[in-house]
C-alpha angles and dihedrals in degrees: 000000000000123000097250093049092048090050092050091051091048092054091046092054094045092052093044093053091044093051094045089053091066098100101185093045095049091050090050091050092048089055088065091063101034098088091055101044112115137146121351110358123214111201103199105202104016098173109186092342105264096139090037088065090055091051091052092046089052089059102255108172094212134014127186106200115192137177136157098227114089094201091057091043091055089058092046093049091051091048094053102033109140096020106119094194093062124074114187115195143156116255125163107209092198091068115071093205091061091071088072086078087074095051111138095018117126102216116197097177135020117199114192117171122180096341111099093067089065095060125083096206099046091156090063091050093051092049091050091048090052089053091052096053125092116238095264096038131117138225114211108196132181122187136163114268136214115042088211088070094058107127145140093302090059091048093049091058093042099250113173095196150345116230137236116215092244092051093050093047091049094049093048091049092048089051092057102265130132106218105229095177135004121177145147121259137195105024100181093059088066089075095047093046092051095045096045097038105034106023103032093026093220122163095218141018111250123239097249099064090040091058091046089052090051091057090055094056097100090058092041092052091055093045095050094046099047106021113025096028096193097311098113132037148116092246138044123225119200129187110202130189126192113259 
């Protein structure tokens, strides 16, 4: 593995662990998927298992937690050792053949947070996800929004793109999904992303402002629910149903 690639992966893992340590934020994000979680849940991009814990706590009977990074999977396997309802496995979404590992599974819900933007052929991934879902299942997808915001932070974590709402809707529709909901999420982070990435030209957001942001989540949740109502945010959340 070359030096630059190793450095990119190191930054990715550091930022993933930092983000997944934001307890209030991860609970808030999980709330976006909770109403649509049924049957066997495939968490595509489980990282160290932060959202997996929420799925278990919500009473999911079976969770298939996948990621491509062996270091993250080691942590996830250790976290859920002995839990029969959790299957942790390696699956590289960028390779179509990898989806064969899910052959025979009846997936009721796919949860995919901050993963699709890393993959060149995102259309292939969405098609494969559609094939995996049962007829009454749901895909809960979160991706970064606003291509104009693409900056050094995106590059440091190997993002391929940021999405417009129209692009995401089109790709989901082409893949065979009916888009039940599509809305923006996490408005305040727009400011931090712009300041750190465009003004200060940083390649990551430091831990201190991230923790401060986490303390603001109760107020942000109220503001986004009753004032902004999904019209502003740094991310897009889509709820897709098979057509």
